[in-house]
C-alpha positions in Angstrom: 7.6 30.4 1.0 11.3 30.6 1.5 11.0 28.2 4.4 9.6 25.4 2.2 12.1 22.6 1.8 9.8 19.8 0.6 7.0 19.8 -2.0 4.7 16.9 -2.7 2.8 16.9 -6.0 -0.3 14.8 -6.8 -0.1 14.4 -10.5 -3.1 14.6 -12.8 -3.7 14.9 -16.5 -4.5 18.6 -16.4 -4.6 19.6 -12.7 -1.8 19.3 -10.1 -2.3 19.5 -6.4 0.7 20.8 -4.4 1.5 20.5 -0.7 4.6 22.3 0.6 6.1 22.1 4.1 9.2 23.3 6.0 11.9 21.0 7.5 9.7 20.6 10.6 6.8 19.3 8.6 4.6 22.4 9.0 2.4 22.9 6.0 3.1 26.2 4.2 1.7 25.7 0.7 -1.6 24.1 -0.3 -2.5 25.0 -3.9 -3.9 23.6 -7.2 -2.1 24.4 -10.5 -2.6 23.7 -14.2 0.4 22.0 -15.9 1.6 25.3 -17.4 1.1 27.2 -14.0 3.0 24.5 -12.1 6.0 24.6 -14.5 6.1 28.4 -14.3 5.8 28.4 -10.5 8.6 25.8 -9.9 10.8 27.4 -12.5 11.0 30.6 -10.4 10.8 28.8 -7.0 13.9 28.4 -4.8 15.7 25.1 -5.1 14.1 22.4 -2.9 13.1 18.7 -2.8 10.1 17.8 -5.0 8.5 14.4 -4.6 5.9 12.7 -6.8 4.4 9.2 -7.2 6.1 7.2 -9.9 3.1 7.1 -12.3 2.3 8.2 -15.8 3.9 11.5 -16.6 6.1 11.5 -13.5 9.4 10.8 -15.3 8.9 13.5 -17.8 7.9 16.0 -15.1 10.9 14.9 -13.0 13.3 15.7 -15.9 11.7 19.1 -16.4 11.9 20.0 -12.7 15.5 18.7 -12.3 16.4 21.1 -15.1 15.4 24.0 -12.8 17.8 22.7 -10.1 15.3 21.0 -7.9 16.1 17.6 -6.3 13.4 15.4 -7.7 12.4 12.1 -6.1 9.8 9.5 -7.1 8.0 7.1 -4.8 6.1 3.9 -5.8 2.4 4.5 -5.1 2.3 1.4 -2.8 4.6 3.1 -0.4 2.5 6.3 -0.3 -0.8 4.6 0.4 -0.2 3.9 4.1 0.2 7.6 4.7 -3.1 8.7 3.2 -5.4 10.0 5.8 -9.2 9.5 5.8 -11.4 11.5 3.4 -9.0 10.9 0.6 -8.7 13.7 -2.0 -5.9 15.1 -4.2 -4.6 17.5 -1.5 -4.5 14.7 1.0 -2.6 12.6 -1.5 0.0 15.4 -2.0 0.4 15.6 1.8 0.8 11.9 2.0 3.6 12.0 -0.6 5.5 14.5 1.6 4.9 12.4 4.7 6.2 9.3 2.9 9.2 11.1 1.5 10.1 12.3 5.1 10.7 8.8 6.3 14.5 8.1 6.5 14.0 4.5 5.3 11.9 5.4 2.3 13.0 3.9 -1.0 12.8 6.0 -4.2 12.5 5.3 -7.9 15.2 6.7 -10.2 13.6 8.9 -12.8 13.9 7.4 -16.3 15.5 9.3 -19.2 13.9 9.5 -22.6 15.7 6.4 -24.0 14.5 4.3 -21.1 10.9 5.5 -21.5 11.1 4.7 -25.2 12.4 1.2 -24.5 9.6 0.7 -22.0 6.9 1.8 -24.5 8.3 -0.6 -27.1 8.2 -3.5 -24.7 4.6 -2.7 -23.6 3.5 -2.7 -27.3 5.4 -5.9 -28.0 3.8 -7.6 -25.0 0.3 -6.6 -26.2 1.0 -7.9 -29.7 2.4 -11.2 -28.4 -0.8 -11.7 -26.3 -2.9 -11.0 -29.5 -0.8 -13.5 -31.5 -1.3 -16.2 -28.8 -5.0 -15.5 -28.8 -5.2 -15.8 -32.6 -3.2 -19.0 -32.6 -5.4 -20.5 -29.9 -8.5 -19.6 -31.9 -7.2 -21.3 -35.1 -6.3 -24.4 -33.1 -9.8 -24.4 -31.4 -11.7 -24.1 -34.7 -9.7 -26.8 -36.3 -10.2 -29.1 -33.3 -14.0 -28.6 -33.6 -13.8 -30.3 -37.0 -11.6 -33.1 -35.9 -8.2 -31.6 -37.0 -5.5 -31.5 -34.3 -2.3 -29.9 -35.6 0.8 -29.7 -33.3 0.9 -26.8 -30.9 3.2 -24.0 -31.9 4.0 -21.3 -34.5 5.1 -23.8 -37.1 1.7 -25.4 -37.4 -0.1 -22.0 -37.7 2.4 -20.9 -40.4 1.6 -24.0 -42.5 -2.2 -23.5 -42.1 -2.8 -23.0 -45.9 -1.3 -26.5 -46.5 -3.6 -28.0 -43.7 -6.7 -26.3 -45.3 -5.7 -27.6 -48.7 -5.5 -31.2 -47.4 -8.9 -31.1 -45.5 -12.5 -30.8 -46.6 -13.9 -28.0 -44.6 -17.0 -25.7 -45.0 -16.0 -22.8 -47.3 -17.1 -20.1 -44.8 -15.0 -21.8 -42.1 -12.0 -21.7 -44.5 -12.6 -18.0 -45.0 -12.6 -17.4 -41.2 -9.4 -19.4 -40.8 -7.7 -17.6 -43.6 -8.7 -14.3 -42.1 -7.2 -15.4 -38.7 -4.1 -16.6 -40.5 -3.6 -13.2 -42.2 -4.1 -11.5 -38.9 -1.5 -13.8 -37.3 1.0 -13.0 -40.0 0.4 -9.3 -39.5 1.0 -9.6 -35.8 4.1 -11.7 -36.4 5.5 -9.0 -38.7 4.8 -6.2 -36.2 6.5 -8.1 -33.4 9.5 -8.7 -35.6 9.6 -4.9 -36.5 9.5 -3.9 -32.8 12.3 -6.3 -31.9 14.4 -4.7 -34.6 13.6 -1.3 -33.1 14.6 -2.6 -29.7 17.9 -3.8 -31.0 18.5 -0.5 -32.8 17.6 1.5 -29.6 20.1 -0.6 -27.6 23.0 0.5 -29.9 22.5 4.1 -28.6 22.3 3.0 -25.0 25.5 2.4 -23.1 23.9 0.4 -20.3 22.1 -1.8 -22.9 25.4 -2.5 -24.6 27.1 -3.5 -21.3 24.2 -5.7 -20.5 24.5 -7.4 -23.9 28.0 -8.6 -22.9 26.6 -10.8 -20.1 26.4 -14.5 -21.2 22.8 -15.5 -21.8 21.5 -11.9 -22.2 20.0 -11.0 -25.6 18.4 -7.8 -27.0 15.0 -8.4 -25.4 16.3 -9.1 -21.9 18.9 -6.4 -22.1 16.3 -3.8 -23.2 14.0 -4.7 -20.4 16.7 -4.4 -17.8 18.0 -1.1 -19.4 14.5 0.4 -19.3 13.7 -0.7 -15.7 17.0 -0.6 -13.8 18.2 3.0 -14.4 21.3 3.7 -12.4 20.4 0.9 -9.9 20.7 3.1 -6.9 17.2 2.2 -5.7 18.4 -1.4 -5.1 20.4 -2.2 -2.0 21.8 -5.4 -3.5 21.4 -7.8 -6.4 18.8 -9.8 -4.4 16.6 -6.7 -4.2 16.9 -6.2 -8.0 16.1 -9.9 -8.7 13.0 -9.6 -6.5 11.8 -6.5 -8.4 11.9 -8.6 -11.5 9.8 -11.3 -9.9 12.7 -13.8 -9.6 12.8 -16.2 -6.6 16.1 -17.0 -4.9 16.6 -20.3 -6.8 16.3 -18.5 -10.1 
């Protein structure tokens, strides 16, 4: 066990499969743990490099293991996949993580802190609510169009729906449906506004977010996205790599 220098962990909800090897790549550990057993095992284990895929729960686990003195690295799942051997299973995945981490040119993901994970969660919820709001708006416009009413596209037209309904002669049951959709739209609008307030408040406690806000053209939404995804930026070789990770083309 003392010769183990690299440990790969295939993360699960309740079970964790571990592959450990020495500096020559020889497998010395092949074991399945529960979450509690894994934490207890690595808390007493000598300091080494621990590698996991950057997936759900990985960032929290990385912070815990770093607290024990281990060097923790996260790899994007897409970079691990080519190293998975045939007859895929959890132990094979853990071995593939070690194999990928052994490559000198491998790029790693910086573990997120709690503030970054919170910002990321707020953004995911906001994105879901925005999609629902667009869907509700489209439904309102579609139902009105079926009865020959074509209001302008946009939030302003949906917000003045009660005025439109008062000016038109529509079936009472359709009016009820549209009013219900309008109430739902207002609820979503309010929730999005509340989350945007939370994002702005979270940024006040984040040094990186505050520095990003000083850049011309960067507002709270963009700054919080960058703060939650960028980390310390060490995983990017240059600004071009970072732009590509955001989905920006060179012209942008």
